[in-house]
SERO-4910 file (N, C-alpha, C, O; in steps of 0.05 Angstrom, whole numbers):
BEGIN
 pado doro    nc1    nc2    nc3   cac1   cac2   cac3    cc1    cc2    cc3    oc1    oc2    oc3
  Met    A    136     37    -16    122     15    -12    104      5    -45     95     22    -60
  Asp    A    102    -17    -49     89    -16    -75     61    -28    -64     59    -31    -40
  Thr    A     37    -36    -86     14    -38    -82      7    -62    -73    -13    -62    -58
  Val    A     22    -87    -78     21   -113    -61     23    -99    -23      6   -101     -5
  Asp    A     46    -89    -21     49    -85      6     29    -62     18     20    -62     41
  Gln    A     24    -45      1     -6    -33     12    -30    -47     21    -43    -45     41
  Leu    A    -31    -66     -4    -57    -82      8    -52   -104     27    -71   -108     43
  Lys    A    -35   -115     30    -23   -127     55    -31   -113     80    -45   -122     97
  Thr    A    -19    -86     79    -26    -72    108    -54    -64    109    -65    -61    131
  Leu    A    -68    -61     85    -96    -58     90   -112    -77     98   -131    -72    114
  Ile    A   -108    -99     89   -119   -133     98   -111   -128    125   -129   -118    138
  His    A    -89   -130    137    -81   -128    161   -101   -105    176   -120   -114    190
  Glu    A    -99    -87    175   -115    -70    189   -145    -72    187   -158    -68    207
  Gln    A   -158    -80    161   -187    -90    159   -192   -114    177   -209   -114    196
  Phe    A   -178   -134    171   -191   -159    180   -168   -172    202   -174   -192    214
  Asp    A   -146   -161    206   -126   -175    235   -114   -199    223   -111   -219    236
  Val    A   -106   -196    191    -90   -221    181    -62   -208    183    -53   -186    175
  Asp    A    -53   -223    192    -16   -220    194     -5   -220    168     -7   -240    153
  Pro    A      9   -192    160     16   -192    128     38   -208    126     45   -212    103
  Ala    A     53   -221    145     76   -241    134     63   -267    126     76   -285    115
  Thr    A     39   -269    131     25   -296    118     11   -292    103     -4   -311     99
  Ile    A      5   -268     86     -1   -267     53     10   -266     38     23   -247     31
  Asp    A      9   -292     23     17   -299      4      2   -280    -27    -23   -280    -31
  Ala    A     22   -264    -45     -1   -246    -61    -11   -265    -85    -25   -258   -104
  Asp    A     -2   -285    -83    -14   -304   -111    -30   -323   -100    -42   -338   -115
  Ala    A    -34   -325    -75    -53   -340    -62    -86   -336    -66    -91   -313    -57
  Pro    A   -105   -344    -72   -131   -338    -66   -142   -329    -41   -138   -344    -22
  Phe    A   -153   -311    -39   -162   -297    -20   -172   -312      5   -167   -306     28
  Ala    A   -187   -332     -4   -197   -350     10   -186   -367     28   -198   -380     44
  Ser    A   -149   -366     24   -132   -385     38   -124   -367     62   -107   -377     77
  Tyr    A   -132   -340     68   -130   -325     85   -160   -318     95   -163   -295    104
  Lys    A   -184   -335     96   -207   -325    105   -218   -307     97   -236   -296    109
  Leu    A   -210   -298     75   -229   -273     61   -249   -289     44   -241   -304     25
  Asp    A   -275   -287     50   -293   -299     22   -304   -276     12   -294   -256     21
  Ser    A   -326   -274     -6   -334   -253    -22   -337   -229     -9   -326   -208    -15
  Leu    A   -357   -233     16   -372   -211     29   -346   -195     41   -346   -171     42
  Thr    A   -330   -206     48   -300   -194     62   -278   -176     39   -266   -155     40
  Val    A   -281   -194     21   -269   -183     -6   -281   -156    -11   -266   -136    -12
  Ala    A   -308   -153    -13   -323   -126    -20   -324   -108     -6   -331    -86    -14
  Glu    A   -315   -114     29   -309    -92     49   -277    -95     44   -267    -77     57
  Leu    A   -261   -107     32   -236    -96     25   -235    -76     -1   -218    -59     -3
  Ile    A   -255    -81    -20   -249    -59    -44   -266    -35    -35   -262    -14    -48
  Phe    A   -285    -34    -16   -290    -10     -9   -266      5     12   -262     29     13
  Ala    A   -256     -7     23   -231      7     36   -211     15     16   -198     36     18
  Ile    A   -206     -5     -5   -188      7    -29   -197     37    -42   -184     58    -46
  Glu    A   -227     31    -47   -234     56    -60   -229     87    -40   -224    109    -48
  Asp    A   -232     79    -16   -227     96      5   -199    103     10   -193    126     15
  Asn    A   -188     92      9   -152     97      8   -144    107    -17   -133    129    -18
  Phe    A   -146     94    -38   -131    100    -59   -148    119    -84   -141    124   -107
  His    A   -171    127    -69   -189    149    -89   -196    139   -115   -195    156   -133
  Val    A   -203    118   -121   -208    100   -146   -242     90   -139   -256     91   -118
  Thr    A   -247     81   -163   -275     69   -165   -269     41   -171   -255     38   -191
  Val    A   -277     19   -158   -265     -6   -164   -286    -19   -182   -308    -12   -173
  Pro    A   -289    -35   -204   -309    -42   -224   -325    -66   -201   -311    -81   -187
  Asp    A   -352    -67   -198   -368    -85   -185   -362   -113   -190   -372   -131   -176
  Glu    A   -348   -120   -209   -350   -147   -219   -321   -164   -207   -317   -188   -203
  Ala    A   -305   -137   -202   -283   -145   -191   -282   -163   -161   -262   -174   -152
  Val    A   -313   -164   -148   -307   -183   -126   -308   -210   -133   -299   -228   -119
  Thr    A   -321   -212   -159   -315   -246   -167   -296   -247   -188   -289   -270   -195
  Thr    A   -286   -226   -200   -269   -235   -215   -232   -238   -208   -215   -254   -217
  Val    A   -229   -220   -194   -204   -219   -182   -196   -237   -154   -204   -227   -133
  Thr    A   -183   -256   -153   -180   -278   -136   -159   -277   -121   -158   -289   -100
  Thr    A   -139   -262   -131   -111   -260   -112    -99   -227   -103   -106   -207   -116
  Leu    A    -86   -226    -85    -82   -203    -78    -62   -192   -102    -66   -168   -109
  Arg    A    -46   -205   -112    -34   -197   -141    -47   -182   -161    -41   -160   -171
  Gly    A    -64   -197   -165    -92   -193   -186    -98   -167   -173    -84   -149   -182
  Met    A   -114   -162   -153   -124   -139   -145   -105   -117   -142   -115    -95   -145
  Ala    A    -71   -117   -135    -60   -101   -139    -58    -86   -174    -62    -63   -182
  Gln    A    -49   -110   -187    -47    -99   -216    -77    -84   -224    -75    -63   -237
  Met    A   -101    -93   -217   -128    -81   -233   -121    -50   -216   -125    -30   -230
  Leu    A   -113    -43   -188   -109    -22   -177    -91     -5   -192    -98     17   -198
  Asp    A    -70    -13   -197    -44     -5   -205    -63     11   -238    -61     35   -243
  Thr    A    -78     -6   -252    -87      5   -278   -105     26   -269   -100     49   -275
  Leu    A   -126     21   -254   -141     43   -241   -129     71   -230   -138     93   -234
  Val    A   -112     64   -219    -93     91   -207    -79    105   -232    -78    130   -231
  Ala    A    -67     93   -255    -52    107   -271    -75    118   -294    -69    135   -311
  Ala    A   -100    107   -293   -118    119   -309   -137    143   -296   -153    155   -310
  Lys    A   -133    148   -269   -138    177   -263   -134    193   -270   -110    192   -276
  Pro    A   -146    219   -277   -142    238   -283   -125    255   -271   -134    259   -249
  Ala    A   -105    266   -274    -82    285   -265    -97    307   -242    -83    325   -231
***
């Protein structure tokens, strides 16, 4: 399962959004995630992936694919 799919599952679990309706390139707002729910998503991501997401991600990352790319970078940078 790639990072986009993992994030779709997480969004489904956290916010009851059908994963089949999530377009990875659409803005979070298109599936009714505002900045507060994106912040909640980031906390869930940090718990699930054991990384620290930069605070500015709440306002600078606007799509699921962008979040996945940032997350892949953070995971790759983690010490082994």
